[in-house]
C-alpha positions in Angstrom: 34.7 28.2 -31.8 37.1 29.9 -29.6 35.7 29.3 -26.2 38.2 31.5 -24.4 37.2 34.5 -26.8 33.6 33.5 -26.2 33.8 33.7 -22.4 35.4 37.1 -22.5 32.5 38.2 -24.8 30.0 36.9 -22.4 31.7 39.0 -19.8 30.9 42.1 -21.5 27.3 41.1 -22.4 26.8 40.3 -18.6 28.1 43.7 -17.3 25.4 45.6 -15.4 23.1 42.5 -15.7 24.7 39.9 -13.7 26.4 41.2 -10.6 30.0 40.0 -9.7 30.0 37.8 -6.7 32.4 38.1 -3.9 35.3 35.9 -3.3 35.5 35.7 0.5 38.0 33.7 2.8 36.2 31.4 5.3 38.3 31.6 8.5 36.7 28.5 10.0 37.6 26.3 6.9 41.0 27.9 6.6 41.8 27.1 10.3 40.2 23.5 9.9 42.4 22.6 7.0 45.5 24.9 7.6 45.0 26.5 4.1 43.5 29.7 2.7 39.9 28.6 1.7 38.2 31.2 -0.4 34.4 30.9 -1.1 33.1 32.1 -4.4 29.5 33.1 -3.3 27.5 32.4 -6.5 24.6 31.7 -4.0 24.5 35.6 -3.9 23.2 36.1 -7.4 19.7 37.4 -7.8 18.5 33.9 -8.7 21.0 32.2 -6.0 22.9 30.5 -8.7 25.5 30.8 -11.5 23.0 29.5 -13.8 21.8 33.1 -14.7 25.3 33.7 -16.4 24.7 31.2 -19.1 21.0 31.6 -19.6 21.4 35.5 -20.0 24.3 34.9 -22.4 22.2 32.6 -24.5 18.9 34.3 -24.6 20.4 37.8 -25.2 22.4 36.1 -28.1 19.2 35.3 -30.1 18.1 37.4 -32.9 15.2 39.8 -32.6 12.9 37.5 -34.7 13.8 34.5 -32.4 13.1 36.6 -29.3 9.9 37.7 -30.8 8.9 34.0 -31.2 9.7 33.2 -27.6 11.8 30.5 -25.9 11.3 27.0 -24.3 13.2 25.2 -21.6 12.9 22.2 -19.3 14.2 22.2 -15.7 13.3 21.2 -12.2 15.5 24.0 -10.3 17.9 26.6 -10.7 17.8 26.7 -14.7 14.2 27.3 -14.6 14.6 30.3 -12.1 17.3 31.8 -14.3 15.2 31.5 -17.5 12.2 33.0 -15.8 14.3 35.8 -14.4 15.8 36.6 -17.9 12.4 36.4 -19.7 10.9 39.1 -17.5 14.1 41.1 -17.7 14.4 41.0 -21.4 10.6 41.0 -22.0 10.5 37.8 -23.9 7.7 35.2 -23.7 9.0 31.7 -22.4 7.5 28.2 -21.6 9.1 26.4 -18.7 8.4 22.7 -18.5 8.8 21.2 -15.0 8.4 17.5 -14.1 5.2 16.7 -12.3 6.7 15.8 -9.0 8.3 19.3 -8.7 7.5 20.8 -5.3 4.9 23.6 -5.3 7.5 25.8 -3.6 9.8 25.7 -6.7 6.9 26.1 -9.0 5.6 29.4 -7.2 9.4 30.7 -7.0 9.9 30.3 -10.9 6.5 31.9 -11.6 7.2 34.8 -9.3 10.5 35.7 -11.1 9.0 35.3 -14.5 5.8 37.2 -13.8 3.5 37.5 -16.8 6.3 36.6 -19.3 6.5 32.9 -18.6 4.1 29.9 -18.5 5.1 27.0 -16.2 3.9 23.8 -17.3 3.9 20.5 -15.4 4.8 17.7 -17.7 6.4 14.2 -17.4 7.4 12.2 -14.6 11.2 13.1 -14.6 13.5 15.7 -16.1 14.2 13.4 -19.1 10.4 13.2 -19.9 9.7 16.9 -19.5 12.8 17.8 -21.5 11.6 15.7 -24.3 8.2 17.4 -24.4 9.9 20.7 -24.1 12.2 20.1 -27.2 9.1 18.8 -29.0 7.3 22.0 -28.4 10.2 24.1 -29.4 10.5 22.1 -32.6 6.9 22.4 -33.6 6.5 26.1 -32.9 10.0 27.0 -34.1 11.1 28.4 -30.7 14.7 28.5 -29.4 15.3 25.8 -26.9 17.5 26.8 -24.0 19.4 24.0 -22.8 20.7 23.9 -19.2 24.1 23.0 -19.9 24.8 21.4 -23.5 25.2 24.8 -25.3 28.5 26.7 -26.1 26.9 30.1 -25.1 25.7 28.6 -21.7 29.3 27.4 -21.2 30.7 30.7 -22.2 28.4 32.5 -19.6 29.2 30.1 -16.8 32.9 30.6 -17.6 32.7 34.1 -16.5 32.8 32.8 -12.9 36.5 31.8 -13.6 37.3 35.2 -14.8 36.0 36.9 -11.8 37.9 34.5 -9.5 41.2 35.2 -11.1 40.3 39.2 -11.1 39.5 39.1 -7.3 42.2 37.0 -6.1 45.6 38.7 -5.4 47.3 35.3 -4.7 48.3 32.4 -6.8 45.5 29.8 -6.7 46.6 26.2 -6.0 43.3 24.4 -6.2 39.8 25.1 -7.4 36.8 22.8 -6.3 33.8 23.2 -8.9 30.6 21.2 -8.8 29.5 18.9 -11.7 26.2 18.0 -13.0 25.8 18.6 -16.6 29.3 20.0 -16.6 28.6 23.6 -18.0 30.1 25.5 -15.1 33.2 23.0 -14.8 33.9 23.2 -18.7 33.6 26.9 -18.9 35.7 27.6 -15.6 38.3 25.0 -16.6 39.0 26.8 -19.9 39.8 30.0 -18.3 42.2 28.5 -15.7 44.0 26.2 -18.4 44.7 29.3 -20.4 45.3 32.2 -17.6 46.3 30.1 -14.7 47.6 26.7 -15.9 49.3 25.7 -12.6 45.8 25.6 -10.8 44.5 22.1 -10.1 40.8 21.9 -10.9 38.9 19.4 -9.2 35.4 18.3 -10.2 33.2 17.3 -7.5 29.9 15.0 -7.8 28.2 12.5 -5.8 28.6 8.7 -6.1 25.3 8.1 -8.0 25.4 11.3 -10.3 25.7 10.6 -13.9 28.4 13.3 -14.1 30.8 10.4 -13.6 30.7 9.9 -17.2 33.3 12.6 -17.2 35.5 9.8 -15.9 34.5 7.4 -18.5 33.3 5.4 -15.4 29.6 5.0 -16.5 27.6 4.9 -19.6 25.8 7.9 -21.1 22.6 7.2 -19.2 21.7 6.1 -15.7 18.6 5.0 -13.8 16.7 7.5 -11.6 18.3 7.6 -8.0 16.3 9.0 -5.1 18.7 12.0 -4.2 18.4 15.1 -2.1 21.3 16.5 -4.1 20.6 16.1 -7.7 16.9 14.9 -7.5 17.7 12.2 -10.1 17.1 14.9 -12.7 19.9 14.9 -15.2 19.9 11.3 -16.9 22.4 12.2 -19.7 25.5 14.2 -19.5 26.6 16.5 -22.4 29.2 14.9 -24.6 30.3 18.5 -25.4 31.1 19.2 -21.6 32.4 15.8 -21.0 35.1 16.3 -23.6 36.2 19.5 -22.2 36.2 18.3 -18.6 38.2 15.1 -19.5 40.9 17.5 -21.1 40.9 20.1 -18.4 40.0 18.6 -15.0 42.9 17.3 -12.9 40.5 14.9 -11.0 37.0 14.2 -10.1 36.1 13.4 -6.5 32.9 11.4 -5.5 31.0 12.4 -2.5 28.7 10.4 -0.3 25.1 12.1 -0.2 25.4 11.9 3.5 28.6 13.7 3.6 26.9 16.6 1.5 24.0 16.8 3.8 26.3 17.0 6.8 28.3 19.9 5.2 25.2 21.7 4.4 24.0 21.6 7.8 27.2 22.6 9.3 27.6 25.4 6.8 24.3 26.8 8.1 25.0 26.3 11.7 28.6 27.7 12.0 28.4 30.3 9.1 24.5 31.0 8.6 25.1 30.0 5.0 21.7 28.5 3.9 22.0 26.8 0.5 20.8 23.5 -1.0 23.0 20.4 -0.8 24.2 20.5 -4.2 25.7 23.9 -3.7 28.0 22.8 -0.9 29.7 20.0 -2.9 33.0 21.9 -3.4 33.3 22.3 0.3 32.3 18.7 1.1 35.4 17.6 -1.1 37.8 19.4 1.1 38.2 16.5 3.6 39.3 14.3 0.7 42.1 16.6 -0.1 43.1 17.6 3.4 46.6 16.6 3.1 47.2 18.0 -0.4 45.7 21.5 0.2 47.6 22.2 3.5 49.2 25.6 3.2 47.7 26.1 -0.3 45.2 28.7 -1.6 41.9 27.2 -2.5 38.8 28.4 -4.1 35.4 26.6 -3.6 32.5 27.5 -5.9 29.3 27.5 -3.8 25.8 28.0 -5.3 22.2 27.4 -5.2 19.4 28.7 -3.0 16.4 26.7 -4.4 15.9 24.4 -1.3 13.2 21.9 -1.2 11.5 22.3 2.3 9.9 18.9 1.9 13.4 17.3 2.0 14.6 18.9 5.1 13.9 15.8 7.3 15.5 13.6 4.9 18.5 15.7 4.6 19.1 15.6 8.6 18.5 11.9 8.4 21.1 11.2 5.8 23.5 13.4 7.6 22.9 11.2 10.8 23.4 8.1 9.0 26.7 9.3 7.5 27.9 10.6 10.8 27.1 7.1 12.4 24.6 8.4 14.8 21.5 6.6 13.3 21.4 3.1 12.1 18.5 1.1 10.4 18.6 -2.6 11.1 16.2 -5.5 10.3 16.7 -7.9 13.4 15.6 -11.5 13.7 14.1 -11.8 17.1 12.6 -15.2 18.4 8.9 -15.2 19.2 8.8 -14.8 23.0 7.7 -12.3 25.5 10.2 -9.7 26.6 12.5 -9.9 23.8 12.5 -6.1 23.1 13.4 -5.6 26.9 16.2 -8.1 26.6 17.5 -6.2 23.5 17.5 -2.8 25.1 19.0 -3.9 28.5 21.6 -6.4 27.3 22.5 -5.4 23.7 22.1 -1.4 23.8 24.3 0.8 25.9 22.9 3.3 28.2 23.4 6.2 25.7 21.5 4.3 22.7 17.8 4.6 22.0 15.4 2.6 19.9 13.4 5.4 18.3 11.5 3.2 15.9 10.1 -0.4 16.0 8.1 -2.1 13.4 7.2 -5.7 13.0 7.5 -7.0 9.3 5.3 -9.3 7.5 6.8 -12.9 8.2 5.5 -16.3 7.4 7.9 -17.8 10.0 6.0 -18.8 13.4 9.4 -19.2 15.2 11.2 -16.0 14.0 10.0 -12.3 13.9 11.6 -9.7 11.7 11.7 -6.4 13.3 12.7 -3.1 11.7 14.4 -0.9 14.4 15.9 2.7 14.1 18.7 3.1 16.4 19.9 6.5 17.6 23.3 6.8 19.4 25.1 9.5 21.2 28.6 8.1 19.9 29.2 6.6 16.6 31.6 3.9 18.1 28.7 2.7 20.2 27.4 0.6 17.1 30.8 -1.8 17.5 29.6 -2.7 20.9 25.9 -3.3 19.8 27.3 -5.6 16.9 29.4 -7.5 19.3 26.4 -7.9 21.8 24.4 -9.2 18.9 27.0 -11.6 17.8 27.6 -12.9 21.3 23.7 -13.4 21.8 23.5 -15.1 18.2 21.0 -12.5 17.1 20.8 -12.1 13.2 20.4 -8.8 11.6 20.5 -6.9 8.4 22.1 -3.6 8.1 19.9 -1.1 5.8 22.2 2.1 6.4 23.4 2.0 2.8 20.0 1.0 1.3 18.4 3.6 -1.3 15.2 2.0 -0.2 15.2 4.1 2.9 14.6 7.2 1.0 12.0 6.2 -1.4 9.2 7.6 0.7 10.5 10.9 2.1 11.0 9.2 5.4 11.7 10.9 8.6 9.8 8.0 10.3 9.4 4.8 8.3 5.6 4.1 7.5 4.0 0.6 7.4 4.0 0.6 3.7 7.7 0.9 3.4 8.3 -1.6 6.2 6.2 -4.2 4.2 8.2 -3.3 0.9 11.4 -4.4 2.6 10.5 -8.1 3.1 
C-alpha cells in the first residue's frame, strides 16, 4: 500500500469532520531555548487528541454491511474517546472494552461522547486482557475491530497531522518532536516528512519504561506492567508495522524520565494555562535533551491529550518533586535510643529541610530501628550536606527515590501497608 497516497486520501475524508489544529509559536519556550518553538495543538481536537484522525478514517472506510454489524475496540483512554465520538457521529453501534481499573471519570467521559451508540464494558485487569476479550468478541460476532495503532487506515489518518504542519508553517522545519506509544502517529507523520520535507529531523519521544523502545531494538516485544502516570502500563506490545516504519524514518528516539514529564506538565499549566495529560507533553519534555542542537532552529512539538486522571494528580506532583530533587524518600537505620529523631533534625538536616513523613518499619533487630522518612527541601543541593552529615555520624540509609515501589499505592503519603511491604 502506498501510505503517502493513503494519507492524502485520509485528508480528504477528514475534511469537515476533523478540524485542523493550530500551529502556534510558544514565546516562552522560544526564549528559553533560543529557537523558534512551534506547538501543534492536537489537544484542541474535539476529543483532545489526534486519535480521532485515525479512528474516523478507519471506521468511515468500512463497508455499509460492516457498519451495520457494528464495531469493537479496546482502550483505557484517548482511543476509546475517539471511537465513542465517531460511533455517535456516524450512527454506528460500538462496544468499547476498558480495563477494570479504568477510573470512573474516564468511563463517564467515553459514555458521554458515544451516547446511546456505544456500550462501555469493564473487562480484564490490563489493556492486554481487555484487548484479548475485545478481539474475541469481534471474531465471534464478526464485527470490525478498531485497533488503536496497528492498522494502515489508522496510520494514514494520524499522518494527516504532518500534512497540516507543513501547510501551516511558512519556514523550513529543522526538527519535529513526536510522542511514541504504539507508534501510529510517529509512523504516519514520519512518512509525510521523509517525502515532503526530507531534511527535517524527526525525533520520537518516549519514557524510559515504555515498550515503544522496541522501535530502537532495545527491548523485546513485550514488557511487564510498570506503574506509570504517563502510559498507565497499558500497551504491552508494540506494532511490528509501526516499528518497521519508525526504524526507517525516525532520526532518533529520546527516553524521558517520568518525573521530567510530570514537571513539564505542571510547568506548562502554570506558565501557559495549557492543561493536558502527562503523555501529551512528551515532545516538550524532550527539548532540554536537545538544547544545543535546536539553538537557532525551527522546531515543532506535537502535543495532545486531555484525558487526565484526577486520581493521579497527587502522584504527578510527587514525581515532579522527586525529579527536581526537592523530595527524597530514605530508609534510615537509627539506633534504638531516646531522642534520635531530634538529633537527626538538629544535627543532620539544615534549617530549610523538613521531615514530612516518619514511619517505623517492621524490624526484628532489637538494637537498630529502620525508619522510612520523606524529606522535603527548599534547595535540591541540600541533599549533599544531609548525606555528608549522615556519613560523618555513621548513619546508614537506603535511598528509595528511584524505586517504582513508591507509586504502587497511588501515594501522596505512604500508608502503613506500603511501609511494611518495603522490608
